[in-house]
Each structure stands twice: as structure tokens, then as C-alpha cells.
C-alpha positions in Angstrom: 36.8 116.6 117.5 36.8 114.8 114.1 33.8 112.7 113.1 35.0 109.4 111.8 32.7 107.5 109.5 33.4 103.8 109.8 32.1 102.1 106.7 31.5 98.4 107.0 29.4 95.4 106.0 29.0 95.1 102.2 27.2 93.0 99.6 30.0 90.4 99.3 31.3 87.3 100.9 33.4 89.1 103.5 30.5 90.9 105.2 31.0 89.2 108.6 34.7 89.9 108.6 34.0 93.5 107.8 31.5 93.8 110.7 34.2 92.3 113.1 36.7 94.8 111.9 34.3 97.7 112.3 33.5 96.6 115.9 37.3 96.6 116.7 37.9 100.0 115.1 35.0 101.6 116.8 35.9 100.3 120.2 39.6 101.4 119.9 39.4 104.9 118.5 40.6 107.6 120.8 37.4 109.0 122.4 39.1 112.3 123.2 39.9 112.9 119.5 37.3 111.2 117.5 33.5 110.7 117.4 32.4 107.5 115.8 29.7 107.4 113.1 28.8 103.9 111.9 27.8 103.6 108.2 26.8 100.1 107.3 26.2 98.5 103.9 23.7 95.7 104.1 23.8 92.5 102.0 21.7 94.0 99.3 24.0 97.0 98.9 21.8 99.6 100.7 23.5 102.1 103.0 22.4 102.9 106.6 23.6 105.0 109.5 23.3 102.8 112.5 23.8 103.0 116.2 25.7 99.8 116.5 27.4 97.3 114.1 24.9 94.6 115.1 21.9 96.9 114.2 22.8 96.7 110.5 21.4 93.1 110.3 17.9 94.4 111.1 18.1 97.8 109.3 15.4 98.5 106.7 15.1 101.0 104.0 18.4 102.6 103.5 19.8 104.7 100.6 21.5 103.9 97.3 24.4 106.3 98.1 26.3 106.6 101.4 25.1 109.1 104.0 28.4 111.0 104.4 27.1 114.3 105.6 29.1 115.7 108.5 31.9 113.1 108.1 35.4 114.5 108.4 37.3 111.3 107.6 35.9 108.0 106.3 37.5 104.8 107.7 36.8 101.9 105.3 36.4 98.6 107.1 34.7 97.2 104.1 36.6 94.2 102.9 36.4 92.4 99.6 34.7 93.5 96.4 33.0 96.9 96.5 35.1 97.8 99.5 38.8 97.4 98.9 38.8 97.1 95.1 38.8 100.8 94.3 35.0 101.2 93.9 34.4 102.7 97.4 37.6 104.7 97.1 36.4 106.2 93.9 33.0 107.1 95.4 34.7 108.8 98.3 37.0 110.7 95.9 33.9 112.0 94.0 32.2 112.9 97.2 35.2 114.9 98.4 35.6 113.0 101.6 39.0 112.2 103.2 39.5 108.5 103.7 42.0 106.1 105.3 44.1 103.8 103.2 44.9 103.2 99.6 43.5 105.0 96.7 41.5 103.9 93.6 44.4 102.6 91.5 46.3 100.7 94.2 43.2 99.2 95.7 42.1 97.9 92.3 45.5 96.6 91.4 46.0 94.7 94.7 42.5 93.2 94.6 43.2 91.6 91.2 45.8 89.1 92.4 46.9 88.0 88.9 47.4 91.6 87.7 49.3 92.5 90.9 51.5 89.5 90.5 52.5 90.5 87.0 53.5 94.0 88.2 55.4 92.7 91.3 57.3 90.2 89.1 58.3 93.1 86.8 59.6 94.9 89.8 61.9 92.0 90.6 59.9 90.3 93.4 59.8 86.5 93.2 56.2 85.3 92.7 54.2 82.0 93.0 53.9 80.1 89.7 50.2 80.7 88.8 47.7 79.9 86.2 44.3 81.5 85.8 41.0 79.8 84.7 37.5 81.0 84.1 34.2 79.2 83.3 35.3 78.6 79.7 38.6 77.1 80.6 37.8 75.3 83.9 37.6 71.9 82.2 41.4 72.1 81.8 42.0 72.4 85.5 43.5 69.0 85.9 46.0 69.6 83.1 47.0 72.9 84.5 47.4 71.5 88.0 49.4 68.6 86.7 51.8 71.0 85.0 52.3 72.9 88.2 52.5 69.7 90.3 50.2 68.6 93.1 49.3 69.8 95.7 48.1 73.1 94.4 46.1 75.9 96.0 43.0 77.3 94.2 41.4 80.6 95.1 39.3 83.4 93.6 41.3 86.0 91.8 39.4 88.9 93.4 38.6 88.0 96.9 40.1 87.9 100.4 40.1 86.3 103.8 40.7 82.9 102.1 37.0 82.8 101.2 36.6 80.3 98.4 40.2 79.1 98.7 41.1 75.4 99.0 43.8 72.9 98.5 43.7 70.2 95.8 45.9 67.2 96.4 45.0 65.3 93.2 42.8 65.1 90.1 39.8 64.0 92.2 39.7 67.3 94.0 40.9 69.9 91.5 37.6 70.4 89.7 35.7 70.9 92.9 38.3 73.4 94.1 38.1 75.4 90.9 34.3 75.3 91.0 34.4 76.7 94.6 36.7 79.5 93.6 34.5 80.4 90.6 31.5 80.7 93.0 33.2 83.8 94.4 34.8 85.4 91.3 34.8 85.1 87.5 38.4 83.9 87.6 40.1 81.2 89.6 43.9 81.1 90.3 45.7 77.7 90.5 49.0 78.1 92.3 51.9 75.9 92.9 52.4 74.9 96.5 55.3 76.9 98.1 57.0 75.1 101.0 57.9 77.6 103.7 56.8 79.7 106.5 54.0 82.3 106.0 55.5 85.7 106.9 53.6 89.0 107.0 55.1 92.4 106.9 53.0 95.4 108.0 53.8 98.7 106.3 52.5 102.1 107.6 53.0 105.4 105.9 54.0 108.3 108.2 52.7 111.8 107.9 55.7 112.8 105.8 55.2 109.9 103.4 58.0 107.8 104.7 57.3 104.1 105.1 57.5 102.5 108.5 57.6 98.7 109.0 56.3 96.7 112.0 57.7 93.5 113.5 57.5 90.6 111.1 54.8 88.0 111.9 54.9 84.2 111.3 51.8 82.1 110.9 52.1 78.7 112.6 49.4 76.4 111.4 48.5 73.5 113.6 46.6 70.8 111.9 45.1 73.1 109.2 45.7 72.4 105.6 46.6 76.1 105.2 45.8 79.4 106.8 42.1 79.4 105.9 39.1 81.4 107.0 38.6 79.4 110.1 42.2 79.7 111.2 42.2 83.5 110.6 39.0 84.4 112.4 38.3 81.8 115.0 40.0 81.6 118.3 41.6 78.2 118.5 41.0 77.8 114.8 44.3 75.9 114.2 46.8 78.7 113.9 49.0 80.8 116.1 50.7 84.1 115.3 54.4 84.4 116.3 55.3 88.1 116.5 58.1 89.1 116.2 58.8 86.2 113.9 61.8 84.1 115.0 63.6 84.2 111.6 67.1 85.1 110.6 68.0 88.8 110.6 69.1 88.7 107.0 65.7 87.2 106.0 63.9 90.0 107.9 66.0 92.6 106.1 65.2 91.2 102.7 61.5 90.8 103.5 61.3 94.4 104.6 63.0 95.5 101.4 60.5 93.5 99.3 57.6 94.8 101.3 58.6 98.4 100.7 59.1 97.7 97.0 55.7 96.0 96.7 54.0 98.9 98.5 55.5 101.5 96.1 55.1 99.3 93.0 51.3 99.1 93.5 51.3 102.8 94.5 49.8 102.0 98.0 48.9 104.7 100.5 48.6 104.7 104.2 48.8 101.0 105.1 49.3 97.5 103.6 50.1 94.1 104.8 52.4 92.2 102.5 52.4 88.4 102.8 55.3 86.2 101.8 56.6 82.6 102.0 60.0 82.1 103.5 61.7 78.8 102.6 64.1 77.0 104.9 66.9 77.9 102.5 66.1 81.6 102.8 64.1 81.7 99.5 61.4 84.5 99.5 58.2 84.4 97.5 55.5 87.0 97.6 52.0 85.8 98.2 49.9 89.0 98.0 49.5 92.6 99.1 46.5 93.4 101.3 45.5 97.1 101.0 42.8 96.8 103.7 44.1 94.1 106.1 41.8 92.7 108.7 41.4 94.8 111.9 39.6 92.4 114.1 40.9 91.5 117.6 42.5 88.4 116.1 44.0 90.2 113.1 47.7 90.3 112.1 48.2 93.9 111.3 47.4 95.5 114.7 49.4 92.8 116.5 52.5 93.5 114.4 52.4 97.1 115.5 51.7 96.3 119.1 54.9 94.3 119.1 56.9 97.4 118.3 55.2 99.6 120.9 52.4 101.1 118.8 49.0 100.4 120.5 45.9 99.7 118.4 44.5 103.1 119.4 47.7 104.9 118.4 47.8 103.0 115.1 44.2 104.0 114.2 45.0 107.6 115.1 48.1 107.6 112.8 46.1 106.2 109.9 43.4 108.9 110.3 46.0 111.7 110.6 47.7 110.5 107.5 44.4 110.4 105.6 43.7 114.0 106.6 47.1 115.1 105.4 46.7 113.4 102.0 43.3 114.9 101.5 44.6 118.4 102.3 47.5 117.9 99.8 45.2 116.7 97.0 42.4 119.1 97.5 42.1 121.7 94.6 
């Protein structure tokens, strides 16, 4: 029986989302194959082995480095910076521990939305017209937004779960939107509004390295300005997930093609969720690549695989098996 170290929490703005993912992963692992070890990172960055996810909130002491002794495979459920940006992956590489998901390079590339966008555009995938601002250029936000055309969406360059993201409909709201994004990262992205359905494609790497694709998923927002944090993680939060997405077969084919291309362009490994906008005329625009998609009970990635007959438990097992194969291949 393999001991699976679920790493969760984190000293970042996605701490609670990470804890929710960890609870779901721990409760859905196959108990006949895997033993769960919970490794939490508190809000100060200290590491703890805990008996439950909730126990992390009251944990004291801790260590500066993760307690990985006896772990066969690490399962990162640590979203956001210092979790899915390549830093944790680099630490696990140095420690010689097998881990689920993307490696150092692909994690870092996908976390930096602007850098990833440039690479995806070079690969031939249509991208959202975007400008980037920092504290020194934030005063020009209104001019930038005016060039793109209102409404615009503003979000941190290196963040996830829509934390720090907002919509600006005019000059009276753009400065506040940029200021909010800069609270969560050094850079803020100002993006042109793309009219269309939000479509997600789940990619899973099989043991032999081939790429499998789940049923496409469409986000149907109901009264929300966009698919924000509340809509993503709150039952009845203003969005429903349609899976399989009721879209034309040709659109699905092209979305799958672009998702595979995005996965390989960023050198992803194991899993990724690739998010797109699909216009009523069939136009496809990539939004972003998530190398560590949410794994809560409400999350998109498990639901896409359930729609094609792969249960949550089976999905987790396949991810862990793939991680073990990759580690064995890379091991000196």
C-alpha cells in the first residue's frame, strides 16, 4: 500500500480552496491501495503533519521544510503561489519524492498568465487581447482600458480561483479593479471582454504518455458578472456546470485540438484544465491553462471525467500511477 502525502493549505490567498481540495482528495482515494498522510502548510508558511484538514488551523510549531519521510507519492493540493507555480515542485524534485502533476517549468509557465499567453500565441492558439500593469504604470489604467474597450476584466497575473479578479465597466471602476489585482500580485492584467461561452477541457496523461480528454464543460453563469470566486466555490453561487457541454461537434473537435496543443506547448505533465471562450460564430479564444485545477466537490475537473465514466476515485488513482511511472523514468 502506497503512502500518499496530500500537501495543502499554503501561505497565499487560495488557502481555503486548497483545504477544500485536500478534503475531497483524502475522502476519495482508494483505501485498498493508498494510505493518506496529510501535510499542511499554515498561513505563515510552516509545515505540519496533521490528522485532519481542519486541524491545520490550530496547529502550532511546525517546520520550515516539509515532513516527507515515508511518503511514496506526494499529491499537491496546494493552489496558488508557492503551490502550483513550480516552487513546491522544485522542492519535491530536490527531495527525490514522486509527485502528481506538472513539473517545475510547466507549473511556473502556466502560473504566469502573461508569459503563458505569449507562448500559446506563438503556438497558434488565439489569445485574449491583454495589457499588463504594475505599481509604476497603474496610473495609466484608464488609457489602457480605453484602448481595449470597456468592459474589461482585471486580474492578478499570478493567481487563481478568480481571487483578486473583477470587471470594470468604465473609467470610474478601472482604478479600483487594478488596485485590487495588485493586492494579490505585482502585476495586473487588463483584458478585453470576450463574448462567448466559457468552455473547459480536461486533459489527463495516461501511463504511456498519451493524452486523454474528458467531456467538454460549459459554465452557465446566472446573474453573476463573471465566473468569480463565489460562483466557483459556493453551492448556488450563481453558476451551473453543463457537462457534457451542448456545443457543435466541430467546435468540440477544435477545442480538444487546442487543449492538447496548449498542454504540450507548456510542457505539462499528468493533468491540466484548459479554459476557453467559444463565440456564437464558432470563434475560439484561450483563457488560461490550469496545471493544478480545483479538486473540490464542486470543481470542474472531476465532473468532466465522471461524465465519461471515470469516477473521482479512479481519476485520483490514475494520477498517482502516472506520477510513479514518471518518477521511475527520471530517477538516476
